[in-house]
Chimera marker file (.cmm) of the C-alpha trace (Angstrom):
<marker_set name="trace">
<marker id="1" x="-23.708" y="53.902" z="-10.843" r="1" g="1" b="0" radius="0.5"/>
<marker id="2" x="-22.419" y="55.712" z="-7.762" r="1" g="1" b="0" radius="0.5"/>
<marker id="3" x="-25.686" y="54.954" z="-5.994" r="1" g="1" b="0" radius="0.5"/>
<marker id="4" x="-25.073" y="51.223" z="-6.435" r="1" g="1" b="0" radius="0.5"/>
<marker id="5" x="-21.308" y="51.164" z="-5.824" r="1" g="1" b="0" radius="0.5"/>
<marker id="6" x="-21.286" y="53.631" z="-2.890" r="1" g="1" b="0" radius="0.5"/>
<marker id="7" x="-18.967" y="56.133" z="-4.611" r="1" g="1" b="0" radius="0.5"/>
<marker id="8" x="-18.477" y="59.553" z="-3.019" r="1" g="1" b="0" radius="0.5"/>
<marker id="9" x="-20.978" y="62.133" z="-4.280" r="1" g="1" b="0" radius="0.5"/>
<marker id="10" x="-19.836" y="64.595" z="-6.926" r="1" g="1" b="0" radius="0.5"/>
<marker id="11" x="-20.938" y="67.878" z="-5.362" r="1" g="1" b="0" radius="0.5"/>
<marker id="12" x="-20.568" y="69.965" z="-8.530" r="1" g="1" b="0" radius="0.5"/>
<marker id="13" x="-22.798" y="67.638" z="-10.554" r="1" g="1" b="0" radius="0.5"/>
<marker id="14" x="-25.367" y="67.574" z="-7.769" r="1" g="1" b="0" radius="0.5"/>
<marker id="15" x="-25.383" y="71.378" z="-7.654" r="1" g="1" b="0" radius="0.5"/>
<marker id="16" x="-25.912" y="71.636" z="-11.414" r="1" g="1" b="0" radius="0.5"/>
<marker id="17" x="-28.812" y="69.172" z="-11.385" r="1" g="1" b="0" radius="0.5"/>
<marker id="18" x="-30.475" y="70.948" z="-8.465" r="1" g="1" b="0" radius="0.5"/>
<marker id="19" x="-30.088" y="74.311" z="-10.219" r="1" g="1" b="0" radius="0.5"/>
<marker id="20" x="-31.612" y="72.930" z="-13.433" r="1" g="1" b="0" radius="0.5"/>
<marker id="21" x="-34.501" y="71.455" z="-11.467" r="1" g="1" b="0" radius="0.5"/>
<marker id="22" x="-35.141" y="74.847" z="-9.892" r="1" g="1" b="0" radius="0.5"/>
<marker id="23" x="-35.009" y="76.692" z="-13.229" r="1" g="1" b="0" radius="0.5"/>
<marker id="24" x="-37.497" y="74.315" z="-14.823" r="1" g="1" b="0" radius="0.5"/>
<marker id="25" x="-38.662" y="74.193" z="-18.428" r="1" g="1" b="0" radius="0.5"/>
<marker id="26" x="-40.717" y="77.379" z="-18.622" r="1" g="1" b="0" radius="0.5"/>
<marker id="27" x="-38.390" y="79.334" z="-20.904" r="1" g="1" b="0" radius="0.5"/>
<marker id="28" x="-37.839" y="76.392" z="-23.231" r="1" g="1" b="0" radius="0.5"/>
<marker id="29" x="-41.596" y="75.839" z="-23.505" r="1" g="1" b="0" radius="0.5"/>
<marker id="30" x="-42.099" y="79.538" z="-24.261" r="1" g="1" b="0" radius="0.5"/>
<marker id="31" x="-39.470" y="79.461" z="-27.020" r="1" g="1" b="0" radius="0.5"/>
<marker id="32" x="-41.104" y="76.387" z="-28.520" r="1" g="1" b="0" radius="0.5"/>
<marker id="33" x="-44.540" y="77.983" z="-28.365" r="1" g="1" b="0" radius="0.5"/>
<marker id="34" x="-43.315" y="81.080" z="-30.217" r="1" g="1" b="0" radius="0.5"/>
<marker id="35" x="-41.393" y="79.113" z="-32.844" r="1" g="1" b="0" radius="0.5"/>
<marker id="36" x="-42.482" y="78.552" z="-36.420" r="1" g="1" b="0" radius="0.5"/>
<marker id="37" x="-42.327" y="74.767" z="-36.170" r="1" g="1" b="0" radius="0.5"/>
<marker id="38" x="-45.284" y="72.793" z="-37.512" r="1" g="1" b="0" radius="0.5"/>
<marker id="39" x="-47.839" y="71.984" z="-34.798" r="1" g="1" b="0" radius="0.5"/>
<marker id="40" x="-47.166" y="68.237" z="-34.786" r="1" g="1" b="0" radius="0.5"/>
<marker id="41" x="-43.414" y="68.754" z="-34.371" r="1" g="1" b="0" radius="0.5"/>
<marker id="42" x="-43.942" y="71.345" z="-31.625" r="1" g="1" b="0" radius="0.5"/>
<marker id="43" x="-46.227" y="68.879" z="-29.823" r="1" g="1" b="0" radius="0.5"/>
<marker id="44" x="-43.588" y="66.154" z="-30.010" r="1" g="1" b="0" radius="0.5"/>
<marker id="45" x="-40.879" y="68.484" z="-28.750" r="1" g="1" b="0" radius="0.5"/>
<marker id="46" x="-43.197" y="69.603" z="-25.948" r="1" g="1" b="0" radius="0.5"/>
<marker id="47" x="-43.437" y="65.976" z="-24.847" r="1" g="1" b="0" radius="0.5"/>
<marker id="48" x="-39.641" y="65.645" z="-24.949" r="1" g="1" b="0" radius="0.5"/>
<marker id="49" x="-39.276" y="68.815" z="-22.867" r="1" g="1" b="0" radius="0.5"/>
<marker id="50" x="-41.802" y="67.527" z="-20.323" r="1" g="1" b="0" radius="0.5"/>
<marker id="51" x="-40.056" y="64.167" z="-20.014" r="1" g="1" b="0" radius="0.5"/>
<marker id="52" x="-36.623" y="65.754" z="-19.710" r="1" g="1" b="0" radius="0.5"/>
<marker id="53" x="-37.887" y="68.182" z="-17.089" r="1" g="1" b="0" radius="0.5"/>
<marker id="54" x="-39.388" y="65.339" z="-15.095" r="1" g="1" b="0" radius="0.5"/>
<marker id="55" x="-36.152" y="63.353" z="-15.234" r="1" g="1" b="0" radius="0.5"/>
<marker id="56" x="-34.151" y="66.366" z="-14.045" r="1" g="1" b="0" radius="0.5"/>
<marker id="57" x="-36.636" y="66.860" z="-11.186" r="1" g="1" b="0" radius="0.5"/>
<marker id="58" x="-36.281" y="63.222" z="-10.168" r="1" g="1" b="0" radius="0.5"/>
<marker id="59" x="-32.474" y="63.388" z="-10.325" r="1" g="1" b="0" radius="0.5"/>
<marker id="60" x="-32.489" y="66.563" z="-8.248" r="1" g="1" b="0" radius="0.5"/>
<marker id="61" x="-34.510" y="64.834" z="-5.529" r="1" g="1" b="0" radius="0.5"/>
<marker id="62" x="-32.212" y="61.831" z="-5.170" r="1" g="1" b="0" radius="0.5"/>
<marker id="63" x="-30.242" y="61.643" z="-1.973" r="1" g="1" b="0" radius="0.5"/>
<marker id="64" x="-26.479" y="61.446" z="-2.176" r="1" g="1" b="0" radius="0.5"/>
<marker id="65" x="-25.026" y="57.909" z="-2.389" r="1" g="1" b="0" radius="0.5"/>
<marker id="66" x="-23.378" y="58.119" z="1.028" r="1" g="1" b="0" radius="0.5"/>
<marker id="67" x="-26.807" y="58.720" z="2.631" r="1" g="1" b="0" radius="0.5"/>
<marker id="68" x="-28.587" y="55.852" z="0.859" r="1" g="1" b="0" radius="0.5"/>
<marker id="69" x="-29.508" y="52.707" z="2.744" r="1" g="1" b="0" radius="0.5"/>
<marker id="70" x="-28.479" y="49.223" z="1.646" r="1" g="1" b="0" radius="0.5"/>
<marker id="71" x="-32.111" y="48.530" z="0.734" r="1" g="1" b="0" radius="0.5"/>
<marker id="72" x="-32.194" y="51.611" z="-1.490" r="1" g="1" b="0" radius="0.5"/>
<marker id="73" x="-29.010" y="50.505" z="-3.255" r="1" g="1" b="0" radius="0.5"/>
<marker id="74" x="-30.531" y="47.076" z="-3.861" r="1" g="1" b="0" radius="0.5"/>
<marker id="75" x="-33.630" y="48.648" z="-5.420" r="1" g="1" b="0" radius="0.5"/>
<marker id="76" x="-31.466" y="50.718" z="-7.772" r="1" g="1" b="0" radius="0.5"/>
<marker id="77" x="-29.488" y="47.603" z="-8.752" r="1" g="1" b="0" radius="0.5"/>
<marker id="78" x="-32.776" y="46.060" z="-9.863" r="1" g="1" b="0" radius="0.5"/>
<marker id="79" x="-33.331" y="49.005" z="-12.253" r="1" g="1" b="0" radius="0.5"/>
<marker id="80" x="-29.969" y="48.492" z="-13.989" r="1" g="1" b="0" radius="0.5"/>
<link id1="1" id2="2" r="1" g="1" b="0" radius="0.2"/>
<link id1="2" id2="3" r="1" g="1" b="0" radius="0.2"/>
<link id1="3" id2="4" r="1" g="1" b="0" radius="0.2"/>
<link id1="4" id2="5" r="1" g="1" b="0" radius="0.2"/>
<link id1="5" id2="6" r="1" g="1" b="0" radius="0.2"/>
<link id1="6" id2="7" r="1" g="1" b="0" radius="0.2"/>
<link id1="7" id2="8" r="1" g="1" b="0" radius="0.2"/>
<link id1="8" id2="9" r="1" g="1" b="0" radius="0.2"/>
<link id1="9" id2="10" r="1" g="1" b="0" radius="0.2"/>
<link id1="10" id2="11" r="1" g="1" b="0" radius="0.2"/>
<link id1="11" id2="12" r="1" g="1" b="0" radius="0.2"/>
<link id1="12" id2="13" r="1" g="1" b="0" radius="0.2"/>
<link id1="13" id2="14" r="1" g="1" b="0" radius="0.2"/>
<link id1="14" id2="15" r="1" g="1" b="0" radius="0.2"/>
<link id1="15" id2="16" r="1" g="1" b="0" radius="0.2"/>
<link id1="16" id2="17" r="1" g="1" b="0" radius="0.2"/>
<link id1="17" id2="18" r="1" g="1" b="0" radius="0.2"/>
<link id1="18" id2="19" r="1" g="1" b="0" radius="0.2"/>
<link id1="19" id2="20" r="1" g="1" b="0" radius="0.2"/>
<link id1="20" id2="21" r="1" g="1" b="0" radius="0.2"/>
<link id1="21" id2="22" r="1" g="1" b="0" radius="0.2"/>
<link id1="22" id2="23" r="1" g="1" b="0" radius="0.2"/>
<link id1="23" id2="24" r="1" g="1" b="0" radius="0.2"/>
<link id1="24" id2="25" r="1" g="1" b="0" radius="0.2"/>
<link id1="25" id2="26" r="1" g="1" b="0" radius="0.2"/>
<link id1="26" id2="27" r="1" g="1" b="0" radius="0.2"/>
<link id1="27" id2="28" r="1" g="1" b="0" radius="0.2"/>
<link id1="28" id2="29" r="1" g="1" b="0" radius="0.2"/>
<link id1="29" id2="30" r="1" g="1" b="0" radius="0.2"/>
<link id1="30" id2="31" r="1" g="1" b="0" radius="0.2"/>
<link id1="31" id2="32" r="1" g="1" b="0" radius="0.2"/>
<link id1="32" id2="33" r="1" g="1" b="0" radius="0.2"/>
<link id1="33" id2="34" r="1" g="1" b="0" radius="0.2"/>
<link id1="34" id2="35" r="1" g="1" b="0" radius="0.2"/>
<link id1="35" id2="36" r="1" g="1" b="0" radius="0.2"/>
<link id1="36" id2="37" r="1" g="1" b="0" radius="0.2"/>
<link id1="37" id2="38" r="1" g="1" b="0" radius="0.2"/>
<link id1="38" id2="39" r="1" g="1" b="0" radius="0.2"/>
<link id1="39" id2="40" r="1" g="1" b="0" radius="0.2"/>
<link id1="40" id2="41" r="1" g="1" b="0" radius="0.2"/>
<link id1="41" id2="42" r="1" g="1" b="0" radius="0.2"/>
<link id1="42" id2="43" r="1" g="1" b="0" radius="0.2"/>
<link id1="43" id2="44" r="1" g="1" b="0" radius="0.2"/>
<link id1="44" id2="45" r="1" g="1" b="0" radius="0.2"/>
<link id1="45" id2="46" r="1" g="1" b="0" radius="0.2"/>
<link id1="46" id2="47" r="1" g="1" b="0" radius="0.2"/>
<link id1="47" id2="48" r="1" g="1" b="0" radius="0.2"/>
<link id1="48" id2="49" r="1" g="1" b="0" radius="0.2"/>
<link id1="49" id2="50" r="1" g="1" b="0" radius="0.2"/>
<link id1="50" id2="51" r="1" g="1" b="0" radius="0.2"/>
<link id1="51" id2="52" r="1" g="1" b="0" radius="0.2"/>
<link id1="52" id2="53" r="1" g="1" b="0" radius="0.2"/>
<link id1="53" id2="54" r="1" g="1" b="0" radius="0.2"/>
<link id1="54" id2="55" r="1" g="1" b="0" radius="0.2"/>
<link id1="55" id2="56" r="1" g="1" b="0" radius="0.2"/>
<link id1="56" id2="57" r="1" g="1" b="0" radius="0.2"/>
<link id1="57" id2="58" r="1" g="1" b="0" radius="0.2"/>
<link id1="58" id2="59" r="1" g="1" b="0" radius="0.2"/>
<link id1="59" id2="60" r="1" g="1" b="0" radius="0.2"/>
<link id1="60" id2="61" r="1" g="1" b="0" radius="0.2"/>
<link id1="61" id2="62" r="1" g="1" b="0" radius="0.2"/>
<link id1="62" id2="63" r="1" g="1" b="0" radius="0.2"/>
<link id1="63" id2="64" r="1" g="1" b="0" radius="0.2"/>
<link id1="64" id2="65" r="1" g="1" b="0" radius="0.2"/>
<link id1="65" id2="66" r="1" g="1" b="0" radius="0.2"/>
<link id1="66" id2="67" r="1" g="1" b="0" radius="0.2"/>
<link id1="67" id2="68" r="1" g="1" b="0" radius="0.2"/>
<link id1="68" id2="69" r="1" g="1" b="0" radius="0.2"/>
<link id1="69" id2="70" r="1" g="1" b="0" radius="0.2"/>
<link id1="70" id2="71" r="1" g="1" b="0" radius="0.2"/>
<link id1="71" id2="72" r="1" g="1" b="0" radius="0.2"/>
<link id1="72" id2="73" r="1" g="1" b="0" radius="0.2"/>
<link id1="73" id2="74" r="1" g="1" b="0" radius="0.2"/>
<link id1="74" id2="75" r="1" g="1" b="0" radius="0.2"/>
<link id1="75" id2="76" r="1" g="1" b="0" radius="0.2"/>
<link id1="76" id2="77" r="1" g="1" b="0" radius="0.2"/>
<link id1="77" id2="78" r="1" g="1" b="0" radius="0.2"/>
<link id1="78" id2="79" r="1" g="1" b="0" radius="0.2"/>
<link id1="79" id2="80" r="1" g="1" b="0" radius="0.2"/>
</marker_set>
């Protein structure tokens, strides 16, 4: 909601998200691949990992709220 309400950016949260985006999902995918889960469950969890990784990548690429234009804020309001 900070993107809509023009709150100051939380630098520690931004740093964590950027770090997670840089680390990626490789290790988690490797652990899942080596697990003893049934193939259908492993496939479902692989999809969850992919989606979560994509969401973290998108969050890491967002600009801070204080750098966002009024038009960008309006577009985010439409998503809410």
